[in-house]
C-alpha positions in Angstrom: -7.0 -57.9 -23.4 -4.8 -59.5 -26.0 -5.2 -62.2 -28.5 -2.8 -64.9 -29.8 -3.4 -65.5 -33.5 -1.3 -68.7 -33.4 -3.2 -70.4 -30.6 -6.5 -68.6 -30.9 -6.8 -67.7 -27.2 -7.6 -64.5 -25.3 -5.2 -63.4 -22.6 -6.1 -60.8 -20.0 -2.5 -60.1 -18.7 -1.1 -57.8 -21.4 2.5 -58.0 -20.2 2.9 -61.7 -21.0 3.6 -63.6 -24.1 1.3 -66.4 -25.1 1.7 -69.1 -22.4 1.4 -71.8 -25.1 3.6 -70.7 -28.0 5.5 -67.8 -26.5 4.7 -65.7 -29.6 3.8 -62.0 -29.3 0.2 -61.1 -28.5 -2.0 -58.7 -30.5 -3.6 -55.9 -28.5 -7.3 -55.3 -28.6 -7.9 -51.6 -28.3 -11.1 -49.8 -27.3 -11.8 -49.3 -31.0 -11.7 -53.0 -31.5 -13.5 -53.9 -28.3 -14.7 -57.5 -28.4 -18.4 -58.0 -27.8 -20.0 -61.2 -26.5 -21.4 -61.7 -30.0 -17.9 -61.4 -31.6 -16.6 -64.0 -29.1 -19.4 -66.3 -29.9 -19.1 -66.0 -33.7 -15.3 -65.7 -33.6 -15.3 -62.5 -35.7 -12.5 -60.1 -34.9 -10.4 -57.6 -36.9 -12.1 -58.6 -40.1 -11.3 -62.3 -39.8 -13.0 -65.4 -38.3 -11.2 -66.8 -35.3 -11.9 -69.6 -32.8 -12.1 -68.3 -29.2 -10.7 -70.4 -26.4 -8.0 -73.0 -26.6 -6.9 -74.4 -29.9 -8.0 -77.7 -31.1 -5.7 -80.6 -30.1 -6.2 -82.3 -33.4 -3.7 -80.3 -35.3 -2.4 -82.5 -38.1 1.4 -82.4 -38.4 1.9 -85.7 -40.1 2.3 -84.1 -43.5 5.0 -81.8 -42.2 6.8 -84.6 -40.4 6.7 -86.7 -43.6 8.1 -83.9 -45.7 10.8 -83.3 -43.1 11.7 -87.1 -43.2 11.9 -87.0 -47.0 14.1 -83.9 -46.9 16.3 -85.6 -44.3 16.7 -88.8 -46.4 17.5 -86.9 -49.6 20.0 -84.7 -47.7 21.8 -87.7 -46.2 22.2 -89.2 -49.7 23.6 -85.9 -51.0 25.9 -85.5 -48.1 27.4 -89.0 -48.5 27.7 -88.5 -52.3 29.5 -85.2 -51.9 31.8 -86.6 -49.3 32.7 -89.6 -51.6 33.4 -87.3 -54.6 35.6 -85.1 -52.5 37.5 -88.1 -51.1 38.0 -89.6 -54.6 39.2 -86.3 -56.2 41.1 -84.9 -53.3 44.5 -86.4 -54.0 44.2 -85.9 -57.8 43.3 -82.2 -57.8 44.8 -81.3 -54.4 41.7 -79.5 -53.5 40.2 -78.4 -50.1 37.6 -80.3 -48.2 34.8 -78.5 -50.0 32.3 -81.3 -49.1 32.5 -80.2 -45.4 31.3 -76.8 -46.4 28.5 -78.2 -48.6 27.4 -80.7 -46.0 27.4 -78.0 -43.3 25.1 -75.9 -45.5 22.8 -78.8 -46.0 22.7 -79.6 -42.3 22.0 -75.9 -41.6 19.1 -76.0 -44.0 17.7 -79.1 -42.3 17.9 -77.5 -38.9 16.2 -74.4 -40.3 13.4 -76.5 -41.6 13.1 -78.3 -38.3 13.3 -75.5 -35.8 12.2 -72.4 -37.7 9.6 -73.5 -40.2 8.0 -76.8 -39.1 8.2 -76.0 -35.4 5.4 -73.5 -35.1 5.1 -73.8 -31.3 8.5 -72.3 -30.7 8.7 -68.6 -29.9 10.2 -66.0 -32.3 13.0 -65.2 -29.9 14.2 -68.8 -29.8 14.0 -69.0 -33.6 16.1 -65.9 -34.1 18.7 -67.0 -31.5 19.1 -70.4 -33.2 19.4 -68.9 -36.6 22.2 -66.5 -35.4 24.1 -69.4 -33.8 23.7 -71.5 -36.9 24.9 -68.8 -39.3 27.8 -68.0 -37.1 28.9 -71.6 -36.8 28.6 -72.0 -40.6 30.8 -68.9 -41.2 33.4 -70.1 -38.8 33.5 -73.6 -40.3 33.9 -72.2 -43.8 36.7 -70.0 -42.6 38.6 -72.9 -41.1 38.1 -75.2 -44.1 39.5 -72.7 -46.6 42.5 -72.0 -44.4 41.3 -69.7 -41.7 42.0 -66.1 -42.7 40.1 -64.7 -39.8 37.3 -63.0 -41.7 34.7 -64.9 -39.8 35.6 -63.6 -36.4 36.7 -60.1 -37.6 33.9 -59.3 -40.0 31.2 -62.0 -40.4 30.2 -62.6 -36.7 30.0 -58.9 -35.7 28.1 -58.3 -38.9 25.6 -60.9 -37.9 25.3 -59.3 -34.5 24.6 -55.9 -36.0 22.0 -57.4 -38.3 20.4 -59.1 -35.3 20.3 -55.7 -33.5 18.7 -54.1 -36.5 16.1 -56.9 -36.6 15.3 -56.5 -32.9 14.9 -52.7 -33.3 12.5 -53.2 -36.2 10.5 -55.8 -34.3 10.2 -53.5 -31.3 9.0 -50.7 -33.5 6.5 -52.8 -35.5 5.2 -54.5 -32.4 5.4 -51.6 -30.0 2.8 -53.0 -27.7 5.0 -56.0 -26.9 8.5 -54.5 -27.1 9.4 -56.0 -23.8 9.3 -59.5 -25.3 12.6 -58.8 -27.1 14.6 -57.9 -24.1 16.0 -61.5 -23.7 17.0 -61.3 -27.4 19.0 -58.1 -26.7 20.8 -59.8 -23.7 21.6 -62.8 -26.0 23.1 -60.4 -28.6 25.0 -58.6 -25.9 26.5 -61.8 -24.6 27.6 -62.7 -28.1 29.2 -59.3 -28.5 31.2 -59.6 -25.3 32.4 -63.1 -26.1 33.5 -61.9 -29.6 35.6 -59.1 -28.1 37.1 -61.5 -25.6 38.2 -63.8 -28.4 40.9 -61.2 -29.1 42.8 -62.7 -26.2 43.5 -66.0 -27.9 44.1 -64.0 -31.2 41.1 -65.4 -32.9 40.0 -61.8 -33.4 42.8 -59.7 -34.9 40.8 -56.7 -35.9 38.7 -55.3 -33.1 37.1 -52.4 -35.0 33.9 -54.1 -36.1 33.5 -56.4 -32.9 33.7 -53.3 -30.7 31.2 -51.4 -32.9 28.9 -54.4 -32.6 29.3 -54.4 -28.8 28.7 -50.7 -28.5 25.6 -50.8 -30.7 24.2 -53.8 -28.8 24.9 -52.1 -25.4 23.3 -48.8 -26.5 20.2 -50.7 -27.7 19.9 -52.5 -24.3 20.5 -49.3 -22.3 18.0 -47.4 -24.4 15.4 -50.1 -23.7 16.3 -50.1 -20.0 16.0 -46.3 -19.7 13.0 -45.7 -21.9 11.1 -48.8 -20.7 11.7 -48.0 -17.0 9.8 -50.2 -14.6 8.3 -52.3 -17.3 11.8 -53.4 -18.4 12.7 -54.3 -14.8 9.5 -56.3 -14.3 10.1 -58.2 -17.5 13.6 -59.1 -16.5 12.4 -60.2 -13.0 9.7 -62.3 -14.6 12.1 -63.9 -17.1 14.8 -64.8 -14.5 12.3 -65.5 -11.7 13.9 -63.0 -9.4 
């Protein structure tokens, strides 16, 4: 039996994520066997928990208010930066630096919204959105400063390699739920393939690092497929409803 610390519920099917928040579940071993008394009092692993479903009275108003305040302040800053850039552009013959600044502010808002304040979203979705956001920001900066190609040749494959390392660490740390990160591996693999294919329209001019990212991601997925065996196949069937 497994336990979700986020939702406070017990789940008998050990091969599934939490059906409510999609976060990884914590395994209860024989050493930590839960007795009826522990369920009644909510004591488990040295902490007090509430068995059953979580309370529906979770107060999120303070987080929503804080997010609105941050959004309002950010809009003011973005408009001010764009105005300053517009006024000084002709005088100093500068670049559109306000686009880079405003993109960074927008990325920060999205991070607050989807990665910090959205506790119901699973870890896989958060990591995937962060990767897409950072990649988009790198490409935008590259184009604004004149497009030298460093975003496609170095930054994007570097982000993919960093994601691969993060996935591997998560699978080792949470070995009992390693199958939960298979979709994240497929996501990284798709990004790697797309990045290599961008060499056709000449967006990628140096294929060394993109190919390395593709090979590392492919080896990670194949290793999971071979070592995981039947459990990997069952997880993919469950995810894609095959």
